[in-house]
C-alpha positions, -999 to +999 in steps of 0.1 A: +000+000-001+029+026+009+051+037-018+086+026-009+100+056-028+083+081-005+108+099+018+099+104+057+089+139+049+066+130+019+050+104+040+041+128+068+027+152+043+005+124+028-008+114+063-020+150+068-034+150+033-052+116+037-068+127+071-083+158+057-097+139+025-111+110+046-127+137+070-144+152+041-155+118+027-168+108+061-190+140+064-204+134+027-213+099+035-226+099+069-240+136+074-250+147+036-258+110+024-241+122-006-208+101-012-185+110-042-162+080-040-171+044-037-168+024-004-136+004-020-118+037-028-127+050+007-114+018+023-081+018+000-076+053+014-081+044+051-059+014+047-031+036+032-034+060+062-034+032+087-002+019+072+015+053+072+005+060+107+016+027+118+051+038+104+049+072+120+033+067+157+051+101+165+022+117+144-005+100+165-039+121+164-069+110+182-088+131+156-076+110+127-103+092+107-087+059+118-095+066+153-133+073+148-165+057+138-185+076+114-218+093+124-254+094+108-269+117+137-299+139+129-309+163+153-345+163+146-348+132+168-338+128+203-305+113+210-303+085+233-272+063+246-268+027+234-268+002+261-239-015+244-217+003+220-227-003+180-192-004+167-186-008+127-167-036+111-134-038+096-136-041+057-117-060+032-119-065-005-088-092-004-091-128+000-058-129+017-071-106+044-099-130+049-075-158+055-055-135+078-087-129+097-092-167+100-056-173+113-061-141+138-090-157+153-074-190+155-044-175+172-067-156+194-084-187+204-051-205+209-060-232+183-093-241+198-118-252+173-144-226+162-173-219+134-179-189+113-214-176+105-214-164+070-241-136+063-249-112+034-242-076+042-272-057+034-267-019+024-290-001+046-292+019+079-281+002+110-308-001+137-311-014+173-345-027+185-353-031+220-381-053+234-396-056+268-422-083+275-425-089+240-434-055+229-410-031+209-403-002+232-375+017+214-356+018+180-322+037+177-301+044+148-263+035+151-254+072+153-217+074+163-217+041+179-221+053+215-255+072+210-280+074+183-313+089+169-345+074+185-367+066+154-393+044+172-423+061+159-411+056+123-398+020+127-431+010+140-444+016+102-421-010+090-443-040+083-415-066+088-406-054+123-430-070+148-445-047+172-458-076+197-443-111+196-466-140+198-476-152+233-459-183+245-427-177+229-394-184+247-380-150+242-365-132+275-383-105+292-358-078+279-334-080+249-319-060+220-319-072+184-298-052+158-302-053+120-306-030+089-335-010+076-333-009+039-354-002+007-362-029-016-354-025-053-390-026-060-397+003-035-368+021-047-379+020-084-414+031-074-402+060-053-379+073-081-405+069-107-430+091-085-403+116-077-394+119-114-430+124-124-434+152-098-402+168-110-384+161-076-347+151-073-341+114-075-324+092-049-291+081-059-294+047-043-314+024-020-294+033+010-299+070+008-335+065+001-338+042+033-317+066+054-337+097+041-370+080+047-361+065+082-353+102+092-384+116+079-404+138+105-438+125+091-442+086+099-469+086+074-442+091+047-422+063+062-453+039+060-459+048+022-424+042+010-421+005+017-392+000+040-379-033+052-356-048+077-333-080+082-321-086+116-288-101+125-275-099+159-293-108+192-281-093+226-292-094+263-295-115+293-312-148+289-310-151+252-313-188+240-277-199+240-241-194+230-245-198+194-250-165+174-264-188+144-288-205+166-298-175+184-308-159+150-328-192+143-347-185+175-353-150+165-367-160+134-392-183+152-402-154+175-413-136+141-382-114+130-372-113+095-338-132+094-318-138+061-324-175+051-291-172+033-270-175+065-245-204+067-225-220+095-191-232+082-160-247+099-132-243+073-117-214+053-124-232+021-161-231+031-161-192+036-144-188+002-172-210-013-200-188+003-182-155-010-178-169-044-216-182-046-229-148-036-206-126-056-224-141-086-260-147-072-264-112-054-282-094-082-310-117-080-320-105-045-349-082-037-325-058-018-291-042-022-260-062-008-226-052-010-206-080+006-205-108+030-201-105+070-181-132+087-187-137+126-173-161+149-203-180+161-197-187+197-207-155+219-182-168+244-155-170+218-166-134+208-163-122+242-127-137+245-115-122+212-128-088+224-130-054+207-106-029+193-114+008+197-134+008+164-145-027+157-150-063+171-120-087+166-145-115+160-159-103+127-150-089+095-169-077+061-157-088+029-168-063+003-176-073-034-154-059-060-176-033-080-191-047-111-183-030-145-203-029-178-195-013-212-216+013-231-216+042-253-210+078-242-236+101-259-236+134-240-220+154-211-242+176-190-230+200-162-249+202-129-246+232-105-250+222-068-261+244-041-226+251-031-220+264-064-198+233-074-201+222-110-203+186-117-201+168-152-225+140-156-223+114-185-253+104-204-250+070-220-268+042-237-286+023-210-268-007-195-274-033-168-253-030-139-255-043-103-290-052-108-304-019-121-302-001-154-279+027-156-281+056-181-259+084-162-226+083-143-208+111-126-175+122-140-167+140-106-147+172-117-124+186-144-093+167-136-112+134-137-126+146-172-091+154-185-078+120-173-103+101-191-099+121-222-135+115-232-153+120-267-188+117-274-194+082-290-166+066-269-170+031-256-166+033-219-165+012-190-189+021-161-186+009-127-210+010-095-185+022-068-198+002-036-230-007-055-240+028-051-227+058-075-222+049-110-192+064-125-169+060-157-137+045-147-121+043-184-125+035-222-131+002-237-103-008-261-132-021-284-144+002-313-174+022-309-205+012-328-224+039-350-240+065-331-277+067-332-300+094-321-283+112-291-300+101-258-311+133-239-319+118-204-322+143-178-296+144-150-305+132-116-313+167-104-339+195-109-338+211-142-332+244-126-295+232-116-287+215-149-280+224-185-280+196-212-257+208-240-257+182-268-219+183-278-209+176-314-213+138-323-182+117-332-191+082-342-156+070-338-149+090-305-117+102-321-124+139-324-115+167-297-118+159-262-149+170-244-141+203-226-151+212-192-173+245-192-157+276-184-189+294-175-217+285-152-243+267-173-271+283-153-261+320-149-233+323-173-208+336-145-172+328-149-162+297-132-135+299-103-114+273-086-104+280-050-070+269-037-069+233-026-104+224-041-109+200-070-141+215-081-149+245-103-175+269-086-201+294-097-193+324-076-226+343-083-241+336-049-264+363-053-279+358-085-275+320-096-308+301-086-290+268-070-268+290-050-296+312-039-314+282-027-283+267-010-277+300+010-313+298+020-311+262+033-278+274+051-296+303+066-324+282+081-301+253+092-299+243+130-267+260+139-278+292+121-312+306+124-328+273+133-359+276+113-364+239+119-399+234+104-386+244+070-371+218+047-353+218+011-384+208-007-405+234+010-378+262+003-378+249-033-416+252-036-416+287-022-388+300-046-405+284-077-439+299-067-420+333-063-429+337-027-391+340-017-363+353-037-336+352-008-335+342+029-348+378+039-380+372+020-390+345+047-397+372+070-423+387+048-440+353+044-468+360+069-480+392+055-476+379+018-496+345+026-522+365+046-527+388+016-531+356-006-552+339+018-530+307+022-506+290+043-475+275+030-487+240+043-520+228+056-531+234+092-508+231+121-477+224+100-480+258+083-487+276+115-456+260+130-433+272+100-446+307+106-440+306+144-405+291+137-397+320+114-407+345+141-389+327+168-357+328+147-355+366+153-343+358+189-312+340+177-281+357+189-259+379+167-230+354+162-255+329+147-268+356+124-235+364+113-229+327+105-263+326+088-258+353+061-234+331+043-201+347+040-179+322+021-153+306+043-168+320+075-179+289+095-195+285+129-163+291+147-150+320+126-184+337+129-182+334+169-148+348+167-156+378+146-189+384+166-172+386+200-143+406+186-163+435+169-195+432+189-217+443+159-227+436+122-217+474+115-183+469+129-176+435+111-189+452+078-165+481+080-136+461+094-103+467+074-080+439+063-053+447+087-079+448+115-092+414+105-058+398+103-050+408+139-076+385+152-064+352+163-079+324+138-087+347+112-065+344+081-059+358+047-087+338+031-115+344+057-104+383+060-106+387+022-140+370+021-154+391+048-141+423+029-155+410-004-189+400+010-196+434+024-183+454-006-212+437-026-242+461-023-264+433-028-252+417+003-252+450+022-290+455+012-298+419+024-282+426+057-303+457+061-335+440+053-327+413+080-320+443+103-354+458+097-372+426+102-358+425+138-330+401+136-301+404+163-272+427+148-251+430+179-240+411+210-266+410+237-262+427+271-265+392+288-240+378+266-215+406+274-222+405+311-215+366+311-180+369+295-150+366+317-114+353+317-118+325+340-109+299+314-084+319+294-058+299+279-076+266+288-085+237+262-113+218+273-129+185+260-165+178+265-176+141+267-210+124+279-244+134+285-256+163+308-284+172+330-282+208+336-274+223+302-269+207+266-236+201+250-238+231+228-248+254+258-217+240+276-194+249+245-209+285+246-202+289+282-165+277+277-161+303+251-179+329+271-152+326+298-121+325+275-117+288+270-114+268+241-134+238+229-112+209+215-126+176+202-097+153+215-078+146+245-039+152+244-013+164+268-023+199+260-059+193+273-067+212+304-095+192+318-124+172+306-160+180+313-177+150+317-213+140+319-229+105+324-216+079+301-183+094+291-168+078+261-147+049+272-119+057+247-118+093+261-118+082+296-089+058+291-069+084+273-075+110+299-067+086+328-034+076+310-023+113+305-034+123+341-058+148+327-085+161+352-122+150+346-144+176+360-183+171+364-209+196+354-215+209+390-179+214+395-174+232+362-206+256+368-192+264+402-156+272+386-171+298+363-195+311+388-228+298+375 
């Protein structure tokens, strides 16, 4: 994995580069549900980083992607602690690594005989179901492995999950069963057909559709979309026995949907036979699968083998290689996302791939396009990375067939954000390479490329429709104005109907809708939106500054600027020299602040917000609350608290001069710990002798 020609200096630079890249991919996969690389590519990058970090232990960083479990937390739901951690599995695509896993298990069990339970790896959303007296009492997503979202109301709508177990069963009084919530191909195809007919953005794959559906605030929506669930792990006191396979057989008798394709094997050859069989047969299944999971069958042996910080030593996931197919490139279109990023999308002759018909594939960015050297009419190889996102991975050596009529399939996004430009056809594919556009295909602005970014962006954030909508969605987000009753689809609807043209127009909605005699949604939901808009006027100035959408000014930078200058007027009139004097504000952020307020459209937007009553300066209470009692101290927060939320404690730390940090190191001043502090953080703090302070001690320290 490691290039032996790399110098130690180059390896250290590569470590930093990989950490940054993997953090971005984790966010896109777990938070945005919009991955841009395949699972296999992600795992290769992760393995490379693991190898390099092993070679350079002096660069240990507890915030490295290798030290964390990804998160799918959604703050629309109550967060609850898992009674037992839900760790992720280690992945491999290599048969030798499967053999190595077998050997590690054998060595760990000191040569004792063992069996492996082979299971299909379903591609959905992990769920933990809790039963008491035979009744479903709670359903929680995996979240960050320690805590997850309570989605019980939505899970109750899934027909294959029993709400009440049949009387007379031998199930224990309390137990937990884990599995995967997923969307069958039939439900996925039906849902996307409905969305296409309604001119709504399509879901990229069944996993995204299942995740988005399970996190819906409306349980009736969940019920209509036809989710399913397969259960694969039983936990608790009094479960039937020591055998994982046998426990799942019991769960199936109790009424749970357990895969009938599990196999209990005793040799490595049997493991490989199972893998080979399903690598070919998986495409006939009614649900998406992307690999095989191998688990030591005996629970006692599982306990003996134990866990690493991230995953169990007694299980591993073997991921299938991505399937490829060959087709003809007919057209390239360019989509403009809500951040302004321009993405090329290939339209192709339809081809069957991983169980579905594929007509479109991402080309990612200008660099990828250039490396592929594509021409209309080329024969191309298409791959579904990790069974999710179709992409072109290269050109076929075979000659292209004659071109027929150019297929003009619409890219998987709203027509507002996409321009389909039929480029000159060349039947042989030997003409000039397809160029990446120089100007925004929606508004015509000259595209820009920011330092360190792979994508080109439209800079016209006040005049390009997708960017305007992106700014509105940012404005209403939880950490900004927290207008939590609005969602992207409602914002789209308002914009298309001409009810809003920017975020400031949200505050004129009550009068506008009153004149029109209508609400944005029916009944209580519509009134709730209007009430949420009104409530947002109380949001403190630092979040207003974050919400207005100054490029590169994130939540932390907005707090820093707000507390340094104290008012919007002073931020707007700040000079470059003044901005650069602030700790944590560099040339990029400073230049962006200057550029933002130099635009008269942005200044007028801010003044309209002022006119609607938004907070434009630090409140008196905030000023009085500030002190230097935590000056120079770096503080880590961990656990669940009773007096205040985690966000409120973070704000208190900053108000009193402290700095919030995400990981424990020798530089940590103390840990503010609530109930159920993360075990890894507790161990690290104790090892380094870092003080652990409870919330009562902390509040006393700052005088609250």
